[in-house]
N, C-alpha and C positions, 0 to 999 in steps of 0.2 A: 238530810233529816233524819237519817239514822232509822227508815221504817223497814227497809226489807229484811226479812228474817234469813239466818243462815240454814244452807240445805243440811236437813238432818241426815240424810245418807252419808255425805262425804265428807261436811263441814265446811264447803266451799261457800264464800262468803259473795259470790255471784249468784242469782238465784238461776237454775236451770232450765232450759227451754225443753219441756215435755211435748216433742213434736210425734204425737202420738193419736191414734183415732180409737184404739181401743186397747182393754186391758182384760189381762187373765183374772178368769174368779174360780174361787175355790168349789163354788156351787151356784147355783141358780141366785141371783139376787145377793150371796156373799162373797165380798171384795173389801179390797182397801179404802172403800170410799170413791172409787171411780170405775165405770164398767163403759162409758162412750162419751168421746170428747165434748158433743154437743150438750150433754148433760152435766158434767165436771170434767175439769181438767186442773192438774195440779198447779201450772204456771198461770192460769187465767184466775183460779181460786186466790193465788197471793196476790195478785192485784186488786181482788175484790175486797179482800180482809184489808189490805191496805187501807184503799179509799173508805170503807167503812168507819174503820178507825180514826181517819182525818178529819171525817163530818159528823163524827159523834152518832154514828148512826147503827143499828144493829146488823144491818146486812147490806153487801155492796154487789153490783151486777154488773157485768163487764158487756159491750155489745159492739158490732162491728163499724158503728158509725154514730155519732149522737140523734141521727134521724131515725134510727133502729133503737135506740133508747127512748126516744120521744113514744114510737110508735108501740112498745112494750107498755109505757105507763099508760095509754090512752086506750088502750085494750082492755083496761080494768071497768070500762065503762062499757055501757050496752045501749042499743037502738033507744032512742027518747030522750036519753041523758043530754044535759047541757054543759058548756063548760064556758065559765066567764074567763077571759082571756088579756092580757095588758095590751093594751094599741098597739105600742111599739115593738113589737115583736118579730123575731129572728126569722127573715124570709122563708127559710125551709119549714121552720113550723107553722107560719101563716098559708103556704103552699098545701101541707098535709090538713089542716086544718078546714080549708075552704075547697079544696078540690078532692079530696079522699075520705076522710070521715064524714063529710055530709051526706056522702051516696049510701050509709050505713044508718043514718036517722041519729046522727050526733051533732049538734045546733053549737055554733059558740056565737058568743058576745065579747065585742071586743071594748073594753073601756080604760079610762085613763085611770089607772090605779096608784097614779101619783097621790090620789085622794081615796083614802079607803073609804068615806062615805059614797064614792062613786059603787064601788064593790058591793056594799051593802044593799045599796038601792036597786040594783042589775039582778040580784039573787031572785031565784023564781023557784018553785017547788021542784021543777025540773033540774035545778041546779045541781051537779054532783061533785065538780070539780075547780078549783080556783088554778090559774095557770099564771105566774110570775116569772118575769126578769128581774133581777135588779143587779146593778145596772144593766137596763136593756141593751139589746142589739139593733140599731146601732148608735141611738140618741143618748146612751147611757143615761136615763132615767131612772130616778131611786124611787121605788115603795117602802113604806114601812111595813116589813115582812110580820113584825111581833103584833101589830093593830091588825092586818088582815089576819093573821093567824087566829087570833081570839074569834073574829067575825066568822070563821070558818069553822072552829070549834063549836061554836053555839048553834050551828046550823046542820052539824055533822058533815062538814062537806070537805072534801080532801084538798088540801092546798099545797100545790107542785111548784117549786122553785129552781127555775135555770139558772145556776151558779156560777156558769162557766166563765162569766167576766171579771168576777171577783176571787174565784179559786177558792177551795177551803183555806189557803192562808189570811185572807181579807176577810171572809165571811162563813159563817156555817147556819144556815137558815133552819136548822134542825132544833138548835140552841133556841132559836127565837119562835118556835111553834108549827113550822112547816112539819108533813107528813114526807114527802118526797122531795129528793133534790136530784137534779140531773146535769151532767156535764157533756159538753162535747169536750172530750179528752185529747181530740186533736188539737185544741190550742193550747192553754197554759199548761196543763198537765202534762202533754206530750211534749209541747215546748221547743221541739225541732222539727217542725213541719216534715217530718218523715212517718207520720203514724196517723191511721184513719181510726176513730174510736170513740164509743161513747158510755158513760157511766150513770148510775142510779145507785141511791144510798137511801135506805128507808129508816124511819124510827121505830115503826112496830112490826115485831117477828112475825106475826101472821100476814101482815100485809108484805112479808118480804116473801113469804112462802108461795104467796099467790102471783108473784111477779117472777120469782124462780118459775114456777109452771109455765107461765106464758114464756119466759125465755128458752125453756126448754122445749116447748110444743112447737114454737113459731122459728127457732133455731137460728135467728140472729146473732151468734155469740161472736165475742171476739177471740182469733186465733192465737194460738200458743205463742208464736212469735212477736206479734203485736202485742200482745200480754207483756212480754219480757222488755220490749220498747218502753212501755208506761211504767214499768217498776225501775227501768232503769232511770227515765226524766224525773220520778215524782222524788228522787231523791235529793234533787237540785232545786226544787220548786219553789220552796222558801227564798233562797238566794236570788233565784230569776224572776219572781213575780216582787220583789224588792226593789230589784235594781229596774225592773220595767216601770214601775210606781216613781223612782226616783228621778229616771230621765223624761217619763212622762209629764212632771211637773215643772219642769223647764219649758215644755212648748206653748203653752198659751200664750205667755209673752212675746215670744218667739214671732208666733203667727200675727200676733194682733198689731205688733210693728211692721211686719213685713206684706200684709194684705190690707185689701181695701175695707172699710166700716161694714159692708155688708156680709161679712164675715161673722158665723156666731159660732160659739165654742160650748156646747152643751155639754155638762158635768165638769166645767173647768174649776167651780167655784167648789171648795172644799165644803162649805157650810152642810151642803144635802147629804155629808158622808156622817154626820151626826147622828141621823138615823141608823146607820149601822154600828155605829158604837155601842148600840145597846147588847151587841154582841162581846163587848169588853174588849175589842181590838184596840189597840191602839197603831193607827195607821193614817195616813193622811189622803192620798188619792186613790181610784182606782187606776188600772194600767194600761188603758186606752183613751184614744181622745176622738173625738167626732168633730168636723167641720161643715158649717152648714152655709152654701154660698146661694144667693139670690142670684142665679144667673142663667144664662142659655145653655142648653145642651153641649153645643160646639164649645163655648167656653169652660163647661166642667172638664169635657174631654179633653181640651188643652191642659188644664191642670192637672190631670191626674197623669197625663203620659208627658208631663216636663219636668218631672222632679228627679232629681240626681241620686240621692240617699235612699229615698221612697220608692221602690218599685211597685210596679200596678200589679197584683195578684191579690187572690182570694183570702181569707184566712187571716190569723193573727197568732200571738203568743209564742212566737219562733223568734229566734235570734236575728234573723234579716226584718229590716223594717218595711212594713208592707203596707199599700195604700190601696184598698177595696174602693171602689165606687158603687155610690148607689144615689141614682137618680131618680128626682121626683116630679111628674108630670103636672102633679097640681098647683 
């Protein structure tokens, strides 16, 4: 992708790792842009600038995990505020919303955001943020980001989009009207199952300053070495995502031929992706596949422990095929 800059000090084509915690200053507050690595780090700044450029945002921020990125964004809110969130939400975000932030007076309404009218109906005077995933984790449900962005703007509500499953290669939510984009960079952006990271990109510079303050104050920053790993990985992101998508497109027919009729393949059709093509991207399908089986827990466990190519492991987006399981008791 040729996104990595050349090191201005040495001309190195590989970005150096500034594994340092502090920096010499000429006088108090007079420095070369760096004083303490929690506040700023040269290696971390490079990945933050790269992802901001990829998402067409004004500022990028790198965190120690996707959950830390979510946490920083939610800290824009205060007690009494309300969030409207996609119902098929990442389990870690659900856990944070329902067991942590509720203790601080932040309430969450979960709605089916595949119909924008559901979002509009759920808005109250307390609603300060709309939280989308599109595609969702795990069922790959698609929401019309542009339509929901118009609803949010009309009500002066922040729209946050978790873009982990699409990546900046397949979708740029800021182009569609979103205010904040979040990534679990552990997934496709990291791409090698060897780094834990989260990224946030914003459209508005003032909002970026506010989040930068939160990042520095709370300290959940990405370490220099992990920042370097993301820089290394992002150079091959486009190639990897395109190949993931190509292989994924072959799986629906394979599963339908080899399994019982009680198997559903969410997101297996190309038609819902037409919503995302408003972003002027010419691509076919996202890079992951979900299976729904109307089975007992015993048979579901048997399935996820019997595959040979796919290994039972959490996460996705790496070079090895993983099969996380999600049991539903309802």
